[in-house]
Each structure stands twice: as C-alpha cells, then as structure tokens.
C-alpha positions in Angstrom: 4.4 20.8 -4.9 1.1 20.6 -6.3 0.8 18.2 -9.0 -0.7 19.0 -12.6 -4.4 19.0 -12.8 -4.0 16.2 -15.5 -3.0 13.8 -12.9 -6.1 14.7 -10.8 -8.2 14.6 -13.7 -7.2 11.1 -14.6 -7.3 9.6 -11.0 -10.7 10.8 -10.9 -11.5 9.2 -14.3 -9.8 5.9 -13.1 -11.8 5.9 -9.9 -15.0 6.4 -11.7 -14.2 3.6 -14.0 -13.4 1.4 -11.0 -16.8 2.4 -9.4 -18.8 1.5 -12.7 -16.9 -2.1 -13.0 -18.1 -2.6 -9.6 -21.7 -1.5 -9.7 -23.2 -4.3 -11.1 -21.7 -6.6 -8.1 -22.7 -4.0 -5.6 -26.2 -4.0 -6.8 -26.4 -7.9 -6.6 -25.6 -7.9 -3.0 -28.8 -5.8 -2.3 -27.6 -3.3 0.4 -25.5 -5.9 2.6 -22.5 -3.8 2.2 -21.4 -1.6 5.2 -19.1 0.9 3.3 -16.3 2.0 5.4 -16.6 -0.5 8.1 -13.4 -2.3 8.9 -13.1 -6.2 9.0 -10.2 -8.5 9.6 -10.1 -9.3 6.0 -10.1 -5.9 4.7 -8.2 -3.6 7.1 -5.3 -5.7 8.3 -2.0 -6.6 6.9 0.1 -4.6 4.6 -0.3 -4.6 0.8 1.2 -2.6 -2.1 -0.1 0.8 -3.2 0.7 2.9 -6.4 1.8 6.4 -6.3 -1.7 7.6 -7.1 -2.9 6.0 -3.9 -0.5 7.4 -1.8 -0.9 10.8 -3.3 -4.7 10.3 -2.6 -4.1 9.4 1.0 -2.0 12.3 1.5 -4.5 14.8 -0.1 -7.3 13.0 2.3 -4.9 13.4 5.3 -4.2 17.0 4.6 -8.1 17.8 4.2 -8.6 15.7 7.4 -6.1 17.9 9.2 -7.9 20.9 8.3 -11.3 19.5 9.7 -10.3 17.2 12.3 -6.7 17.9 13.5 -6.5 15.5 16.5 -8.1 12.6 14.3 -5.1 13.3 11.5 -2.8 13.5 14.3 -3.9 10.1 15.7 -3.6 8.6 12.2 -0.1 9.9 11.7 0.8 8.6 15.3 -0.5 5.0 14.4 1.3 5.1 10.9 4.6 5.9 12.5 4.3 3.2 15.2 3.2 0.6 12.2 6.5 1.9 9.9 8.7 1.2 13.1 7.1 -2.3 13.6 7.4 -3.2 10.0 10.6 -1.2 9.0 13.5 -3.6 10.0 12.0 -6.4 7.9 10.3 -4.5 5.0 11.8 -6.4 1.7 12.6 -3.2 -0.4 13.9 0.1 0.2 12.4 3.5 0.8 9.0 2.2 0.8 9.3 0.3 -2.6 9.0 -3.2 -2.7 12.1 -5.3 -4.0 11.9 -8.0 -6.5 12.4 -11.0 -4.0 8.7 -12.4 -4.2 9.4 -14.8 -1.5 10.6 -12.3 0.8 7.6 -10.0 0.0 5.3 -13.1 0.8 6.8 -13.7 4.0 6.7 -10.1 5.1 2.8 -10.1 4.1 2.4 -13.2 6.2 4.3 -12.0 9.0 2.4 -8.9 9.4 -1.1 -10.3 8.4 -2.6 -9.1 11.9 -1.1 -5.3 11.6 -4.1 -3.0 11.5 -4.1 -0.3 8.7 -3.3 2.8 10.2 -6.1 4.6 8.8 -8.3 2.1 10.5 -10.2 3.5 13.8 -10.3 0.2 15.6 -12.6 1.4 18.0 -15.3 1.9 15.6 -14.0 -0.1 12.7 -14.2 2.6 10.1 -11.7 3.8 7.7 -10.9 7.7 8.6 -9.5 8.2 5.1 -12.6 6.3 3.2 -12.9 8.7 0.3 -9.2 8.7 -0.2 -8.7 4.8 0.1 -6.3 2.9 -2.2 -7.8 1.1 -5.3 -6.9 -2.2 -3.6 -9.4 -1.4 -0.8 -12.2 -0.1 -3.4 -11.8 -3.4 -4.9 -11.6 -6.0 -2.3 -14.2 -8.5 -1.8 
C-alpha cells in the first residue's frame, strides 16, 4: 500500500536538512570523497535503521527492479543469505532490536565483517546509493 504523500515530503525534507548540515564538512574535504564507494568502515557490519530508511530502501529496490532486474535480484539474494547468517542470533524479534544493550553490542561485534547486501563487492559501490539509510549518509 502506498504511503501518504506527506511522509514522502517529510522524508525528502529530512534528507535535505541532513545534506545541508553536512555541506560545510564536505566542502572542507575539497573533493576527496568518493561517493558510493564501499569501504570496510562504511559498508560492513549490521547497524540499526529506522522505518523511513527501510521504506526508502524498498522504494529504491523497486525502482532498480524496473531498470536492472538482474542487479535487483542479486541484492535480494545477498540480503536473504545475510538474513540467514544473522537471523539465529539476532537480538530482537521480527527485525526489531530488543532492549538488551549487551546482546545488541555482541551481535554487532560478532557480525562486524558482514557486508551490506546492497554493496557490490566487485566494484565497492552501493547499488542503492540514492536510497541509502541516514546512517550511511552521515557516517564519517
């Protein structure tokens, strides 16, 4: 079911605010950033995302499926394999983190080398870069 346009508008406004907030730091790096390029510090290990992040990723995957169905299928396959690896020790239920901070930290540490399913390891690029979560937009 499509969400109300107000959510889309608010999400776009939030992303614009984040972008504006980071603009000064970005300018000070004078072109040394390689947007979308994967790195061990940025694209490995699980991390929490919010509902808007999940929604944005789903929309990005849907759009990619229309343009590049094989690429989208590869992302889905990587995500499913990752879910199997992480699932048995996930510190929560139904994809929602629990409240045991120690268990959450242990989970994140244990899977620190797990690549993001959206990372194309061959190229080191994020395949849903425009749809990436806030944590990815603000890391570093």
